[in-house]
N, C-alpha and C positions, 0 to 999 in steps of 0.2 A: 504494500500500500504506500503510495508516494506521500511524502509530507508536504502539505501546502504551506506556503509562507503566510504568516498572519498579516493582517492589515497593519498600517504604519503605527497606529496607536497601540495595538496589542504587542507589536514587535518591541516597542520602547519599554513595555512592562517586563519583558523577559530579561532585560539588562538591569543590573543594579550596580551602584558605585560603592566600592569598598577600598579605602586607603588609596585613592587616586588610580585605581585599576578598574576597568570595566570588565565584568564577568558576564559571559554570554551562556546561554543554555548549550548543552552538549548533545551530540547524537552519536550513536554507535552504528557503524556500517560493517556488515558481515557479508563476505562473498559466499553465496550458496550454490552457484552454478559455475561451471568452467567457462573460460573465455575462448575455448577452442571453437572455431567457426565464427567468431565475432570479427568485425572489421577492425582496421588499424586504429581508428579514432576511439573505439570503445576500449581496446586494449591499453591505449595510451591514457585514457581517463582512469582506468583501474589502477594503473601504475602511479598516476598523479595523486590518487587517493591513498596510496600506500598499501594497496592490496596486491599480494603476489601469489598466494596459495588459496586453495579451497578452505573454507571454515575459518579463515583468518579474520579477526575483528580489529578495527581501528576506531579511535575516538577523535572526533573533530568538533570545533565550535560550529554552531548552527548558523553559519553565514549564508547569505543568498547564493554565493558561488558554490559552496560545498553542497548545499541542498539541490541546486541545479544539476551538478555533476552526478549526484546520487540518483536523482530522478531520471536522468538519461540512461542509467544502468539498472533501472528498477527490475528488469527481468533477470539480472545476475546477482543482485545484492538484496539483503534484508536491512531495513532501516529501523532503528529503535530510538525513540526520544527519551532522554534522561530527565 
């Protein structure tokens, strides 16, 4: 299931300020299918996300760029919001 970006007002609520650092919500991305048979762009996107093997999990900040990359690979990965 792809994660939809919240509206601008809701997106601001997910951030909070602690000691001059902005902390964003995190997402876990797990590769559940092989990239064999995928095109070069999809393989490059998997590599950019830091996924190299099946069942490998990486944790990223929930930025629009990362969410967009994960949504492009939604047939290969599982996305969990923390």
